[in-house]
N, C-alpha and C positions, 0 to 999 in steps of 0.2 A: 703266347701273346706277342705280337709284333710291336716294336717300338723303335723310336729314333732317339739317340742320346742328345740332349740339349744341356746347356749350361745355365744354371740359375745364378744370376749376379746378385740379386738382392731379394731376400725373403723376409716377410714380416716387417717391412719398412712402412713408416707412416701409420695411419689409423685404418685405412680401408682402400679398396679398389672397386670400381664398378658401382652399379646401382643395387640397392636393397631397400626393402620397405617393411614396415610393421606387418606382422602376420599372426592373427589368432590361431591359424592352423598349425603354426609352429609349436604351440603349447601342447598339442596332441602327439607330436612326433619326437620332441627332444625336451631335455630338462636343463635347467641352469644350475651351475655349481660355482661355489666360491673357492678360490685358491688362497694359499698363504703368502702369495707374492704381494708385498706392500706397494701401495700407490702413494701419490703425493698427499692424498687425504688421509692416508693411514689405513684404509680399508683394503680388503683383499681384492684381487682382480677376478674377472669372471671367465668362465669356460662353459662348455656345453657337453652333455652326455646323451647317449642314445639308449633307452631302456631295451634290454635283451630278453630278460626273464623277470620273474617276480623277485629275484635275488641279485641279478647282475645287470650292469650297464656297460656299454662300450664308449670309449672316448679316446682322445689323443694322449699319448704317453706323457707329453710335456704338460698337459693339464692334470692328468692323474697323479703325477709325482708330487704336486704341490696342493692337491685338493684335500678336502676334509674326509674323503672316502678312503677306505682301506683297499689297497690294490691286490687283486687276485692274481693277475698275470700281465706281464709286459711282452709284447711281441719281440722276438730276438733280432729282427731286422728293421721293422717298420715303426713309425711313431704312433703306436697304438697300445692300448691297455684295456683290460677288463677290471672293473671296480665292483666292490660289494655295495649294493644300493637297493633298498626296499622300493619296489615299483608296484603300483596298482594298475595292472594291465588287463585290457579286454582282449587284445590280440597281439601276438608277438610279431615283430617285423619280419618280412620276407626279403631275403637278399638275392640279388641278381646282378651279375657284372654287365655293365653297359658297353657300348661301342663308340668309337670316335665318330663324331657327327650327330650323336644322339642328344636330344634335349634333356636337361636336368634341372631339378629344383633343389636349392640348398636351404637348409633350415638351421637356425641356431639363435644365440642370444647376443645382443650387442653389448660390448663393453662400455660404450658411450652412454646408451640410454637404459641398459639393463632390461630391455624389452625384447620379446621374441621377434625375429626377423626372418624374411625369406628373400631369395633372389632367384632369377631364372637365367639360363644360359645354355651353351652348347659345349660338348666335349671337344677340345681342340687337338690334343696329342697325348700319347703316352710318353713318359720320359723318366729319367733317373735323377734323384736328388740326394746328396749327402749332407748330413748336418749332425749335430750332437745327438739328435733323436732318431735320425733316419739314415740307415746305411746305404751305400751306393748301389746295392743290388735290389733295393725295394722300389719296384715300379710305382710311379704316381701318375695322376692325370691332371693336366691343366685344362681349365675351362674359362669361358669368358663371363661366367656368372659373377655377381658382385660378392665381396666378402669384407667383413669388418672384424676387428679384434673382438674376441669373445665367442666367435663362431667356431673356434677350434674345438674339435671333438663332436661337432654337429653332424647331421645326416645329409647325404646327397641322395636324392630320390630320382629314379628313372621316371621321366614325365609321362612315358607311354603307358605304364602299368602300375605305377605307385610302389615299385619294389625299391629296396635300399641298394644303391650302387657303390657307396663307399663312405669314408669318413673324412671330413675337412680337417686339414692340418695347417693351413696358412694361405699366403698369397705372395706373388712376386710382381715387381714393377716391369720386368722384361725377361725374356728368355732368348738366348742366342742359339743359332743353329750350330750344332757340334762340328759340322764340316766347313761351312763357309765363314763362321764367326759373326755373321750378320744377325741383327735382332729379328727374331721370327714372330714373337708375340709380345704384346705389352699389357700390363695390368691384368693379370690372370689369377684365378683362384686355384689352389692346389689341394687335391684330395687323394687318399689312398683307396684304390678300387678293391672291390670284393675279391677279385682273383688273387690279389696279393696277400690276403690274410684268411681265405676260406678254410683251409685245413687247420690252421692255428685256432681260429674261432670255434669250429666245431669240436675240436679236442678239448679245449679249455672249458667250454660251457658244460660239457658232459662229465667233467671230472668232479 
């Protein structure tokens, strides 16, 4: 996979970036989960999970760590985890890595409304991002689709064929070009593409 290194200045600032809207379709693609992180009102925060099998779901590691679900496995480099969760599934999701320039649909649950939401956008660039949950060699994708808190752990779908392209982990207000230092993109959603976790996912689900 070819990529350019960019620097993320601020990740997960504010409440949201871009446009998103209520979507009943999201209920069929992702699940809402509560975490043990306290809020001002004393309740837990929200996160999103993706049903994988009748026993497991996929989500962001920073969601899984504080969720009510037992963690089966955390990715060694990326902000991802598989959790134990009973799912009533008619059909398991099909994964396929997308390409830069492809149209994508993002699904998750809004922390603000606790409702299922969807946004649409385009893959902008592959890049690297280092955080407490994501090591510097885990490739991520930035897109111009909208994202709101609570969508972390949600699904990114390839618009062309309905396959799952990756997992949402957050958003950034701007990205700088690694060479020029100039701002390359503003207000982008961030997700981990299938190519970054394919082998880990296949191995862990079969264990």
